[in-house]
KOLGU-4560 file (N, C-alpha, C; in nm, 3 decimals, padded with zeros to 5 digits):
<recs>
<n_xx: 05.191 n_yy: 00.628 n_zz: 04.694 ca_xx: 05.329 ca_yy: 00.584 ca_zz: 04.705 c_xx: 05.355 c_yy: 00.473 c_zz: 04.603 mol: A seq: 1 type: MET>
<n_xx: 05.469 n_yy: 00.479 n_zz: 04.538 ca_xx: 05.502 ca_yy: 00.379 ca_zz: 04.436 c_xx: 05.550 c_yy: 00.250 c_zz: 04.499 mol: A seq: 2 type: ARG>
<n_xx: 05.521 n_yy: 00.141 n_zz: 04.432 ca_xx: 05.567 ca_yy: 00.011 ca_zz: 04.477 c_xx: 05.699 c_yy: -00.018 c_zz: 04.406 mol: A seq: 3 type: ASP>
<n_xx: 05.809 n_yy: -00.011 n_zz: 04.481 ca_xx: 05.941 ca_yy: -00.032 ca_zz: 04.423 c_xx: 06.002 c_yy: -00.160 c_zz: 04.478 mol: A seq: 4 type: LEU>
<n_xx: 06.072 n_yy: -00.229 n_zz: 04.391 ca_xx: 06.147 ca_yy: -00.346 ca_zz: 04.437 c_xx: 06.294 c_yy: -00.321 c_zz: 04.410 mol: A seq: 5 type: SER>
<n_xx: 06.380 n_yy: -00.405 n_zz: 04.467 ca_xx: 06.525 ca_yy: -00.384 ca_zz: 04.456 c_xx: 06.573 c_yy: -00.394 c_zz: 04.312 mol: A seq: 6 type: ALA>
<n_xx: 06.502 n_yy: -00.470 n_zz: 04.227 ca_xx: 06.547 ca_yy: -00.483 ca_zz: 04.088 c_xx: 06.503 c_yy: -00.365 c_zz: 04.002 mol: A seq: 7 type: ASP>
<n_xx: 06.410 n_yy: -00.281 n_zz: 04.048 ca_xx: 06.370 ca_yy: -00.163 ca_zz: 03.971 c_xx: 06.449 c_yy: -00.039 c_zz: 04.013 mol: A seq: 8 type: THR>
<n_xx: 06.518 n_yy: -00.044 n_zz: 04.125 ca_xx: 06.597 ca_yy: 00.069 ca_zz: 04.173 c_xx: 06.737 c_yy: 00.063 c_zz: 04.112 mol: A seq: 9 type: ILE>
<n_xx: 06.780 n_yy: 00.173 n_zz: 04.053 ca_xx: 06.916 ca_yy: 00.179 ca_zz: 04.001 c_xx: 06.998 c_yy: 00.270 c_zz: 04.091 mol: A seq: 10 type: THR>
<n_xx: 07.115 n_yy: 00.223 n_zz: 04.129 ca_xx: 07.206 ca_yy: 00.300 ca_zz: 04.213 c_xx: 07.326 c_yy: 00.334 c_zz: 04.128 mol: A seq: 11 type: VAL>
<n_xx: 07.351 n_yy: 00.463 n_zz: 04.112 ca_xx: 07.462 ca_yy: 00.510 ca_zz: 04.030 c_xx: 07.587 c_yy: 00.526 c_zz: 04.115 mol: A seq: 12 type: ARG>
<n_xx: 07.702 n_yy: 00.524 n_zz: 04.049 ca_xx: 07.830 ca_yy: 00.545 ca_zz: 04.118 c_xx: 07.860 c_yy: 00.695 c_zz: 04.118 mol: A seq: 13 type: GLU>
<n_xx: 07.879 n_yy: 00.751 n_zz: 04.238 ca_xx: 07.912 ca_yy: 00.893 ca_zz: 04.252 c_xx: 08.058 c_yy: 00.912 c_zz: 04.214 mol: A seq: 14 type: LYS>
<n_xx: 08.087 n_yy: 01.012 n_zz: 04.133 ca_xx: 08.224 ca_yy: 01.040 ca_zz: 04.092 c_xx: 08.298 c_yy: 01.111 c_zz: 04.206 mol: A seq: 15 type: LYS>
<n_xx: 08.431 n_yy: 01.107 n_zz: 04.201 ca_xx: 08.512 ca_yy: 01.174 ca_zz: 04.304 c_xx: 08.483 c_yy: 01.323 c_zz: 04.303 mol: A seq: 16 type: ARG>
<n_xx: 08.444 n_yy: 01.376 n_zz: 04.419 ca_xx: 08.416 ca_yy: 01.519 ca_zz: 04.431 c_xx: 08.281 c_yy: 01.562 c_zz: 04.380 mol: A seq: 17 type: GLY>
<n_xx: 08.199 n_yy: 01.471 n_zz: 04.332 ca_xx: 08.069 ca_yy: 01.506 ca_zz: 04.277 c_xx: 07.973 c_yy: 01.547 c_zz: 04.388 mol: A seq: 18 type: GLN>
<n_xx: 07.907 n_yy: 01.661 n_zz: 04.370 ca_xx: 07.812 ca_yy: 01.711 ca_zz: 04.469 c_xx: 07.674 c_yy: 01.732 c_zz: 04.409 mol: A seq: 19 type: ARG>
<n_xx: 07.663 n_yy: 01.729 n_zz: 04.276 ca_xx: 07.535 ca_yy: 01.753 ca_zz: 04.208 c_xx: 07.498 c_yy: 01.632 c_zz: 04.121 mol: A seq: 20 type: ALA>
<n_xx: 07.370 n_yy: 01.611 n_zz: 04.108 ca_xx: 07.317 ca_yy: 01.498 ca_zz: 04.030 c_xx: 07.344 c_yy: 01.521 c_zz: 03.881 mol: A seq: 21 type: CYS>
<n_xx: 07.381 n_yy: 01.414 n_zz: 03.811 ca_xx: 07.409 ca_yy: 01.425 ca_zz: 03.668 c_xx: 07.313 c_yy: 01.343 c_zz: 03.583 mol: A seq: 22 type: ASP>
<n_xx: 07.193 n_yy: 01.319 n_zz: 03.634 ca_xx: 07.089 ca_yy: 01.247 ca_zz: 03.560 c_xx: 07.025 c_yy: 01.343 c_zz: 03.461 mol: A seq: 23 type: VAL>
<n_xx: 07.004 n_yy: 01.295 n_zz: 03.337 ca_xx: 06.940 ca_yy: 01.377 ca_zz: 03.235 c_xx: 06.793 c_yy: 01.337 c_zz: 03.222 mol: A seq: 24 type: LYS>
<n_xx: 06.708 n_yy: 01.438 n_zz: 03.197 ca_xx: 06.565 ca_yy: 01.410 ca_zz: 03.179 c_xx: 06.536 c_yy: 01.378 c_zz: 03.033 mol: A seq: 25 type: ASP>
<n_xx: 06.407 n_yy: 01.373 n_zz: 02.998 ca_xx: 06.368 ca_yy: 01.338 ca_zz: 02.861 c_xx: 06.418 c_yy: 01.437 c_zz: 02.757 mol: A seq: 26 type: GLU>
<n_xx: 06.433 n_yy: 01.562 n_zz: 02.797 ca_xx: 06.479 ca_yy: 01.666 ca_zz: 02.705 c_xx: 06.630 c_yy: 01.676 c_zz: 02.698 mol: A seq: 27 type: LYS>
<n_xx: 06.701 n_yy: 01.598 n_zz: 02.780 ca_xx: 06.847 ca_yy: 01.601 ca_zz: 02.779 c_xx: 06.908 c_yy: 01.702 c_zz: 02.874 mol: A seq: 28 type: GLY>
<n_xx: 06.827 n_yy: 01.764 n_zz: 02.961 ca_xx: 06.877 ca_yy: 01.861 ca_zz: 03.056 c_xx: 06.920 c_yy: 01.791 c_zz: 03.184 mol: A seq: 29 type: LYS>
<n_xx: 07.030 n_yy: 01.838 n_zz: 03.242 ca_xx: 07.079 ca_yy: 01.781 ca_zz: 03.367 c_xx: 06.990 c_yy: 01.821 c_zz: 03.483 mol: A seq: 30 type: LEU>
<n_xx: 06.977 n_yy: 01.732 n_zz: 03.580 ca_xx: 06.897 ca_yy: 01.759 ca_zz: 03.699 c_xx: 06.967 c_yy: 01.861 c_zz: 03.789 mol: A seq: 31 type: CYS>
<n_xx: 07.094 n_yy: 01.842 n_zz: 03.818 ca_xx: 07.180 ca_yy: 01.929 ca_zz: 03.898 c_xx: 07.126 c_yy: 01.950 c_zz: 04.041 mol: A seq: 32 type: VAL>
<n_xx: 07.054 n_yy: 01.852 n_zz: 04.093 ca_xx: 07.009 ca_yy: 01.858 ca_zz: 04.232 c_xx: 07.125 c_yy: 01.824 c_zz: 04.325 mol: A seq: 33 type: GLY>
<n_xx: 07.121 n_yy: 01.874 n_zz: 04.447 ca_xx: 07.227 ca_yy: 01.849 ca_zz: 04.544 c_xx: 07.219 c_yy: 01.706 c_zz: 04.596 mol: A seq: 34 type: HIS>
<n_xx: 07.333 n_yy: 01.637 n_zz: 04.602 ca_xx: 07.337 ca_yy: 01.500 ca_zz: 04.655 c_xx: 07.355 c_yy: 01.508 c_zz: 04.806 mol: A seq: 35 type: LEU>
<n_xx: 07.263 n_yy: 01.447 n_zz: 04.878 ca_xx: 07.268 ca_yy: 01.449 ca_zz: 05.024 c_xx: 07.277 c_yy: 01.307 c_zz: 05.075 mol: A seq: 36 type: LYS>
<n_xx: 07.350 n_yy: 01.292 n_zz: 05.184 ca_xx: 07.362 ca_yy: 01.161 ca_zz: 05.248 c_xx: 07.225 c_yy: 01.124 c_zz: 05.303 mol: A seq: 37 type: LEU>
<n_xx: 07.175 n_yy: 01.009 n_zz: 05.261 ca_xx: 07.041 ca_yy: 00.966 ca_zz: 05.298 c_xx: 07.050 c_yy: 00.901 c_zz: 05.435 mol: A seq: 38 type: TRP>
<n_xx: 06.992 n_yy: 00.965 n_zz: 05.535 ca_xx: 07.004 ca_yy: 00.919 ca_zz: 05.673 c_xx: 06.921 c_yy: 00.795 c_zz: 05.701 mol: A seq: 39 type: ALA>
<n_xx: 06.805 n_yy: 00.783 n_zz: 05.638 ca_xx: 06.717 ca_yy: 00.669 ca_zz: 05.665 c_xx: 06.671 c_yy: 00.606 c_zz: 05.534 mol: A seq: 40 type: ALA>
<n_xx: 06.760 n_yy: 00.533 n_zz: 05.466 ca_xx: 06.721 ca_yy: 00.471 ca_zz: 05.339 c_xx: 06.620 c_yy: 00.358 c_zz: 05.361 mol: A seq: 41 type: PRO>
<n_xx: 06.543 n_yy: 00.331 n_zz: 05.258 ca_xx: 06.446 ca_yy: 00.222 ca_zz: 05.265 c_xx: 06.518 c_yy: 00.088 c_zz: 05.253 mol: A seq: 42 type: THR>
<n_xx: 06.449 n_yy: -00.017 n_zz: 05.288 ca_xx: 06.507 ca_yy: -00.151 ca_zz: 05.278 c_xx: 06.540 c_yy: -00.186 c_zz: 05.133 mol: A seq: 43 type: GLU>
<n_xx: 06.456 n_yy: -00.143 n_zz: 05.039 ca_xx: 06.480 ca_yy: -00.170 ca_zz: 04.897 c_xx: 06.608 c_yy: -00.101 c_zz: 04.849 mol: A seq: 44 type: GLU>
<n_xx: 06.630 n_yy: 00.023 n_zz: 04.896 ca_xx: 06.750 ca_yy: 00.097 ca_zz: 04.857 c_xx: 06.875 c_yy: 00.033 c_zz: 04.917 mol: A seq: 45 type: ALA>
<n_xx: 06.865 n_yy: -00.016 n_zz: 05.041 ca_xx: 06.979 ca_yy: -00.083 ca_zz: 05.104 c_xx: 07.013 c_yy: -00.212 c_zz: 05.030 mol: A seq: 46 type: ILE>
<n_xx: 06.911 n_yy: -00.287 n_zz: 04.988 ca_xx: 06.934 ca_yy: -00.409 ca_zz: 04.912 c_xx: 06.998 c_yy: -00.378 c_zz: 04.777 mol: A seq: 47 type: GLN>
<n_xx: 06.956 n_yy: -00.270 n_zz: 04.712 ca_xx: 07.009 ca_yy: -00.235 ca_zz: 04.580 c_xx: 07.153 c_yy: -00.185 c_zz: 04.589 mol: A seq: 48 type: ALA>
<n_xx: 07.185 n_yy: -00.108 n_zz: 04.694 ca_xx: 07.319 ca_yy: -00.050 ca_zz: 04.706 c_xx: 07.416 c_yy: -00.143 c_zz: 04.776 mol: A seq: 49 type: ALA>
<n_xx: 07.366 n_yy: -00.229 n_zz: 04.863 ca_xx: 07.452 ca_yy: -00.317 ca_zz: 04.940 c_xx: 07.453 c_yy: -00.274 c_zz: 05.085 mol: A seq: 50 type: GLY>
<n_xx: 07.465 n_yy: -00.369 n_zz: 05.174 ca_xx: 07.464 ca_yy: -00.338 ca_zz: 05.318 c_xx: 07.594 c_yy: -00.268 c_zz: 05.357 mol: A seq: 51 type: LYS>
<n_xx: 07.583 n_yy: -00.174 n_zz: 05.450 ca_xx: 07.700 ca_yy: -00.104 ca_zz: 05.501 c_xx: 07.756 c_yy: 00.003 c_zz: 05.410 mol: A seq: 52 type: GLY>
<n_xx: 07.684 n_yy: 00.038 n_zz: 05.303 ca_xx: 07.730 ca_yy: 00.139 ca_zz: 05.208 c_xx: 07.652 c_yy: 00.267 c_zz: 05.231 mol: A seq: 53 type: VAL>
<n_xx: 07.721 n_yy: 00.380 n_zz: 05.235 ca_xx: 07.653 ca_yy: 00.509 ca_zz: 05.246 c_xx: 07.576 c_yy: 00.534 c_zz: 05.117 mol: A seq: 54 type: ALA>
<n_xx: 07.453 n_yy: 00.580 n_zz: 05.130 ca_xx: 07.370 ca_yy: 00.605 ca_zz: 05.012 c_xx: 07.341 c_yy: 00.755 c_zz: 05.007 mol: A seq: 55 type: ILE>
<n_xx: 07.365 n_yy: 00.813 n_zz: 04.890 ca_xx: 07.335 ca_yy: 00.954 ca_zz: 04.866 c_xx: 07.211 c_yy: 00.960 c_zz: 04.777 mol: A seq: 56 type: TYR>
<n_xx: 07.127 n_yy: 01.062 n_zz: 04.800 ca_xx: 07.006 ca_yy: 01.077 ca_zz: 04.721 c_xx: 06.995 c_yy: 01.220 c_zz: 04.671 mol: A seq: 57 type: ARG>
<n_xx: 06.957 n_yy: 01.234 n_zz: 04.545 ca_xx: 06.937 ca_yy: 01.368 ca_zz: 04.486 c_xx: 06.812 c_yy: 01.429 c_zz: 04.548 mol: A seq: 58 type: CYS>
<n_xx: 06.823 n_yy: 01.557 n_zz: 04.584 ca_xx: 06.709 ca_yy: 01.624 ca_zz: 04.647 c_xx: 06.599 c_yy: 01.659 c_zz: 04.548 mol: A seq: 59 type: GLU>
<n_xx: 06.626 n_yy: 01.655 n_zz: 04.418 ca_xx: 06.525 ca_yy: 01.690 ca_zz: 04.318 c_xx: 06.461 c_yy: 01.568 c_zz: 04.254 mol: A seq: 60 type: ARG>
<n_xx: 06.542 n_yy: 01.480 n_zz: 04.195 ca_xx: 06.486 ca_yy: 01.366 ca_zz: 04.122 c_xx: 06.492 c_yy: 01.236 c_zz: 04.202 mol: A seq: 61 type: CYS>
<n_xx: 06.552 n_yy: 01.239 n_zz: 04.320 ca_xx: 06.562 ca_yy: 01.124 ca_zz: 04.412 c_xx: 06.641 c_yy: 01.006 c_zz: 04.354 mol: A seq: 62 type: HIS>
<n_xx: 06.735 n_yy: 01.036 n_zz: 04.264 ca_xx: 06.824 ca_yy: 00.932 ca_zz: 04.214 c_xx: 06.918 c_yy: 00.890 c_zz: 04.327 mol: A seq: 63 type: ALA>
<n_xx: 06.955 n_yy: 00.763 n_zz: 04.329 ca_xx: 07.041 ca_yy: 00.711 ca_zz: 04.435 c_xx: 07.183 c_yy: 00.694 c_zz: 04.385 mol: A seq: 64 type: LEU>
<n_xx: 07.278 n_yy: 00.724 n_zz: 04.473 ca_xx: 07.420 ca_yy: 00.714 ca_zz: 04.441 c_xx: 07.492 c_yy: 00.642 c_zz: 04.555 mol: A seq: 65 type: TYR>
<n_xx: 07.593 n_yy: 00.564 n_zz: 04.521 ca_xx: 07.684 ca_yy: 00.510 ca_zz: 04.621 c_xx: 07.816 c_yy: 00.583 c_zz: 04.603 mol: A seq: 66 type: ARG>
<n_xx: 07.893 n_yy: 00.604 n_zz: 04.712 ca_xx: 08.017 ca_yy: 00.683 ca_zz: 04.700 c_xx: 08.124 c_yy: 00.609 c_zz: 04.620 mol: A seq: 67 type: PRO>
<n_xx: 08.207 n_yy: 00.686 n_zz: 04.552 ca_xx: 08.320 ca_yy: 00.630 ca_zz: 04.478 c_xx: 08.427 c_yy: 00.587 c_zz: 04.578 mol: A seq: 68 type: ALA>
<n_xx: 08.501 n_yy: 00.485 n_zz: 04.544 ca_xx: 08.607 ca_yy: 00.439 ca_zz: 04.633 c_xx: 08.717 c_yy: 00.544 c_zz: 04.639 mol: A seq: 69 type: SER>
<n_xx: 08.763 n_yy: 00.574 n_zz: 04.760 ca_xx: 08.870 ca_yy: 00.672 ca_zz: 04.778 c_xx: 08.825 c_yy: 00.816 c_zz: 04.770 mol: A seq: 70 type: GLY>
<n_xx: 08.694 n_yy: 00.841 n_zz: 04.774 ca_xx: 08.645 ca_yy: 00.978 ca_zz: 04.766 c_xx: 08.641 c_yy: 01.038 c_zz: 04.906 mol: A seq: 71 type: ASP>
<n_xx: 08.722 n_yy: 01.140 n_zz: 04.930 ca_xx: 08.726 ca_yy: 01.207 ca_zz: 05.060 c_xx: 08.653 c_yy: 01.340 c_zz: 05.059 mol: A seq: 72 type: ASP>
<n_xx: 08.563 n_yy: 01.359 n_zz: 04.962 ca_xx: 08.499 ca_yy: 01.490 ca_zz: 04.949 c_xx: 08.370 c_yy: 01.503 c_zz: 05.027 mol: A seq: 73 type: SER>
<n_xx: 08.326 n_yy: 01.399 n_zz: 05.093 ca_xx: 08.199 ca_yy: 01.405 ca_zz: 05.166 c_xx: 08.215 c_yy: 01.495 c_zz: 05.288 mol: A seq: 74 type: SER>
<n_xx: 08.141 n_yy: 01.602 n_zz: 05.291 ca_xx: 08.152 ca_yy: 01.700 ca_zz: 05.398 c_xx: 08.114 c_yy: 01.638 c_zz: 05.531 mol: A seq: 75 type: ALA>
<n_xx: 08.198 n_yy: 01.654 n_zz: 05.628 ca_xx: 08.170 ca_yy: 01.609 ca_zz: 05.762 c_xx: 08.201 c_yy: 01.464 c_zz: 05.791 mol: A seq: 76 type: GLY>
<n_xx: 08.226 n_yy: 01.384 n_zz: 05.689 ca_xx: 08.253 ca_yy: 01.243 ca_zz: 05.714 c_xx: 08.399 c_yy: 01.217 c_zz: 05.741 mol: A seq: 77 type: LEU>
<n_xx: 08.486 n_yy: 01.277 n_zz: 05.662 ca_xx: 08.630 ca_yy: 01.258 ca_zz: 05.681 c_xx: 08.695 c_yy: 01.395 c_zz: 05.686 mol: A seq: 78 type: ARG>
<n_xx: 08.744 n_yy: 01.431 n_zz: 05.799 ca_xx: 08.810 ca_yy: 01.559 ca_zz: 05.812 c_xx: 08.922 c_yy: 01.547 c_zz: 05.914 mol: A seq: 79 type: TYR>
<n_xx: 09.009 n_yy: 01.643 n_zz: 05.912 ca_xx: 09.123 ca_yy: 01.645 ca_zz: 06.002 c_xx: 09.108 c_yy: 01.765 c_zz: 06.095 mol: A seq: 80 type: GLU>
<n_xx: 09.110 n_yy: 01.740 n_zz: 06.225 ca_xx: 09.099 ca_yy: 01.849 ca_zz: 06.322 c_xx: 09.233 c_yy: 01.919 c_zz: 06.334 mol: A seq: 81 type: LYS>
<n_xx: 09.230 n_yy: 02.052 n_zz: 06.319 ca_xx: 09.350 ca_yy: 02.132 ca_zz: 06.336 c_xx: 09.315 c_yy: 02.253 c_zz: 06.420 mol: A seq: 82 type: ARG>
<n_xx: 09.406 n_yy: 02.293 n_zz: 06.509 ca_xx: 09.376 ca_yy: 02.410 ca_zz: 06.593 c_xx: 09.378 c_yy: 02.538 c_zz: 06.510 mol: A seq: 83 type: PRO>
<n_xx: 09.290 n_yy: 02.632 n_zz: 06.548 ca_xx: 09.280 ca_yy: 02.760 ca_zz: 06.480 c_xx: 09.294 c_yy: 02.870 c_zz: 06.586 mol: A seq: 84 type: VAL>
<n_xx: 09.373 n_yy: 02.973 n_zz: 06.556 ca_xx: 09.384 ca_yy: 03.085 ca_zz: 06.651 c_xx: 09.275 c_yy: 03.188 c_zz: 06.619 mol: A seq: 85 type: ASN>
<n_xx: 09.269 n_yy: 03.295 n_zz: 06.697 ca_xx: 09.163 ca_yy: 03.395 ca_zz: 06.681 c_xx: 09.169 c_yy: 03.469 c_zz: 06.548 mol: A seq: 86 type: VAL>
<n_xx: 09.284 n_yy: 03.469 n_zz: 06.483 ca_xx: 09.297 ca_yy: 03.535 ca_zz: 06.352 c_xx: 09.253 c_yy: 03.444 c_zz: 06.238 mol: A seq: 87 type: LEU>
<n_xx: 09.221 n_yy: 03.319 n_zz: 06.270 ca_xx: 09.175 ca_yy: 03.227 ca_zz: 06.168 c_xx: 09.287 c_yy: 03.147 c_zz: 06.104 mol: A seq: 88 type: GLY>
<n_xx: 09.412 n_yy: 03.165 n_zz: 06.152 ca_xx: 09.523 ca_yy: 03.090 ca_zz: 06.096 c_xx: 09.524 c_yy: 02.950 c_zz: 06.154 mol: A seq: 89 type: ASP>
<n_xx: 09.555 n_yy: 02.854 n_zz: 06.070 ca_xx: 09.566 ca_yy: 02.716 ca_zz: 06.117 c_xx: 09.702 c_yy: 02.694 c_zz: 06.182 mol: A seq: 90 type: PHE>
<n_xx: 09.701 n_yy: 02.622 n_zz: 06.293 ca_xx: 09.826 ca_yy: 02.588 ca_zz: 06.359 c_xx: 09.894 c_yy: 02.475 c_zz: 06.285 mol: A seq: 91 type: GLY>
<n_xx: 10.022 n_yy: 02.461 n_zz: 06.306 ca_xx: 10.095 ca_yy: 02.356 ca_zz: 06.236 c_xx: 10.123 c_yy: 02.239 c_zz: 06.324 mol: A seq: 92 type: LYS>
</recs>
């Protein structure tokens, strides 16, 4: 296991609607790993991102992201409940 401190961890800003990692490797290729809400971040990651901030982590390269302000694209976090009938139509 690597020894990481808060000053070696970089937390990137997630763009509005971004769902895939945009970190480039040594060859210049994008990672394109799925960004997932990190349920149990480490203390070092919380210190780097700030307390009370949702932290997203890439499933491939483990890059850390904090959500953009005003981003409502996070699945399951902000949604509006609307009734649906058996045909799948939304009620008004």
